[in-house]
C-alpha positions as a LaTeX table, in Angstrom:
\begin{tabular}{lrrr}
\hline
Residue & $x$ (\AA) & $y$ (\AA) & $z$ (\AA) \\
\hline
Met1 & $-15.70$ & 20.44 & $-0.77$ \\
Gly2 & $-12.97$ & 21.29 & 1.76 \\
Arg3 & $-15.42$ & 23.10 & 4.02 \\
Val4 & $-17.78$ & 20.10 & 4.10 \\
Leu5 & $-14.89$ & 17.76 & 4.98 \\
Gly6 & $-13.35$ & 20.19 & 7.46 \\
Arg7 & $-10.12$ & 20.48 & 5.45 \\
Ser8 & $-8.35$ & 23.41 & 3.85 \\
Pro9 & $-8.57$ & 23.87 & 0.08 \\
Ser10 & $-4.84$ & 23.24 & $-0.24$ \\
Thr11 & $-5.20$ & 19.85 & 1.48 \\
Ile12 & $-7.92$ & 18.81 & $-0.96$ \\
Ser13 & $-5.89$ & 20.05 & $-3.92$ \\
Arg14 & $-2.77$ & 18.21 & $-2.75$ \\
Glu15 & $-4.74$ & 14.97 & $-2.27$ \\
Leu16 & $-6.22$ & 15.19 & $-5.76$ \\
Arg17 & $-2.80$ & 15.83 & $-7.32$ \\
Arg18 & $-1.04$ & 13.14 & $-5.34$ \\
Asn19 & $-3.51$ & 10.29 & $-5.78$ \\
Pro20 & $-5.12$ & 10.45 & $-9.21$ \\
Ser21 & $-6.37$ & 7.27 & $-10.78$ \\
Pro22 & $-3.70$ & 6.05 & $-13.21$ \\
Thr23 & $-6.38$ & 4.71 & $-15.56$ \\
Tyr24 & $-9.05$ & 7.43 & $-15.44$ \\
Asp25 & $-9.04$ & 11.23 & $-15.47$ \\
Phe26 & $-10.86$ & 11.51 & $-12.16$ \\
Tyr27 & $-10.30$ & 10.75 & $-8.48$ \\
Ile28 & $-11.35$ & 7.37 & $-7.10$ \\
Asp29 & $-11.20$ & 7.37 & $-3.33$ \\
His30 & $-10.67$ & 3.66 & $-2.64$ \\
Arg31 & $-7.88$ & 3.44 & $-5.22$ \\
Ala32 & $-6.26$ & 6.52 & $-3.74$ \\
Gln33 & $-6.38$ & 4.86 & $-0.33$ \\
Val34 & $-4.74$ & 1.71 & $-1.70$ \\
Arg35 & $-1.95$ & 3.82 & $-3.23$ \\
Ala36 & $-1.48$ & 5.74 & 0.02 \\
Asp37 & $-1.34$ & 2.49 & 2.01 \\
Lys38 & 1.31 & 1.08 & $-0.35$ \\
Arg39 & 3.44 & 4.21 & 0.01 \\
Arg40 & 3.17 & 4.02 & 3.78 \\
Ser41 & 4.11 & 0.33 & 3.91 \\
Lys42 & 7.20 & 0.97 & 1.77 \\
Ala43 & 8.32 & 3.89 & 3.90 \\
Ser44 & 10.85 & 3.03 & 6.54 \\
Arg45 & 12.30 & 4.81 & 9.47 \\
Arg46 & 16.02 & 5.12 & 9.83 \\
Met47 & 17.26 & 2.86 & 12.58 \\
Arg48 & 18.98 & 4.94 & 15.18 \\
Leu49 & 21.94 & 3.74 & 17.18 \\
Lys50 & 22.80 & 0.81 & 14.89 \\
Ser51 & 25.96 & $-0.04$ & 16.75 \\
Lys52 & 25.50 & $-2.11$ & 19.90 \\
Val53 & 28.41 & $-0.27$ & 21.49 \\
Ile54 & 26.83 & 3.13 & 20.91 \\
Arg55 & 23.38 & 1.91 & 21.92 \\
Gly56 & 24.82 & 0.53 & 25.16 \\
Tyr57 & 26.68 & 3.79 & 25.79 \\
Val58 & 23.54 & 5.87 & 25.29 \\
Val59 & 21.36 & 3.60 & 27.42 \\
Ser60 & 23.89 & 3.59 & 30.25 \\
Lys61 & 24.09 & 7.39 & 30.23 \\
Leu62 & 20.32 & 7.74 & 30.11 \\
Thr63 & 20.00 & 5.48 & 33.16 \\
Gln64 & 22.47 & 7.81 & 34.89 \\
Asp65 & 20.04 & 10.67 & 34.15 \\
Trp66 & 22.22 & 12.32 & 31.50 \\
Ser67 & 20.42 & 14.56 & 29.03 \\
Pro68 & 20.57 & 13.79 & 25.30 \\
Glu69 & 22.65 & 16.94 & 24.86 \\
Gln70 & 25.18 & 15.74 & 27.45 \\
Ile71 & 25.39 & 12.31 & 25.82 \\
Ser72 & 25.81 & 13.79 & 22.36 \\
Gly73 & 28.58 & 16.10 & 23.53 \\
Arg74 & 30.42 & 13.48 & 25.56 \\
Ile75 & 30.26 & 10.70 & 22.96 \\
Glu76 & 32.52 & 12.76 & 20.70 \\
Ile77 & 35.17 & 12.67 & 23.44 \\
Asp78 & 34.73 & 9.03 & 24.50 \\
His79 & 34.28 & 7.67 & 20.95 \\
Pro80 & 36.06 & 9.99 & 18.46 \\
Gly81 & 34.65 & 9.92 & 14.94 \\
Ile82 & 31.24 & 8.69 & 16.03 \\
Ser83 & 28.25 & 10.98 & 16.17 \\
Ile84 & 24.62 & 10.40 & 17.00 \\
\hline
\end{tabular}
């Protein structure tokens, strides 16, 4: 099956284990897709730079052509106790 779909056997196995039909003992593709879509919609990304002060600091340094490493190192000096 994996060869026909162009996927490795482990990918197929993982998909079958992760998305079984809760009602039946076999795999139903459209139900698996619905479950996968629900999981994706519930997933959230961590918001970076929540503080406006820190966001402003980072943006100002980036516009001055500072590297992320420079900003990260310097922020510890300019704003003790805050890390990014």
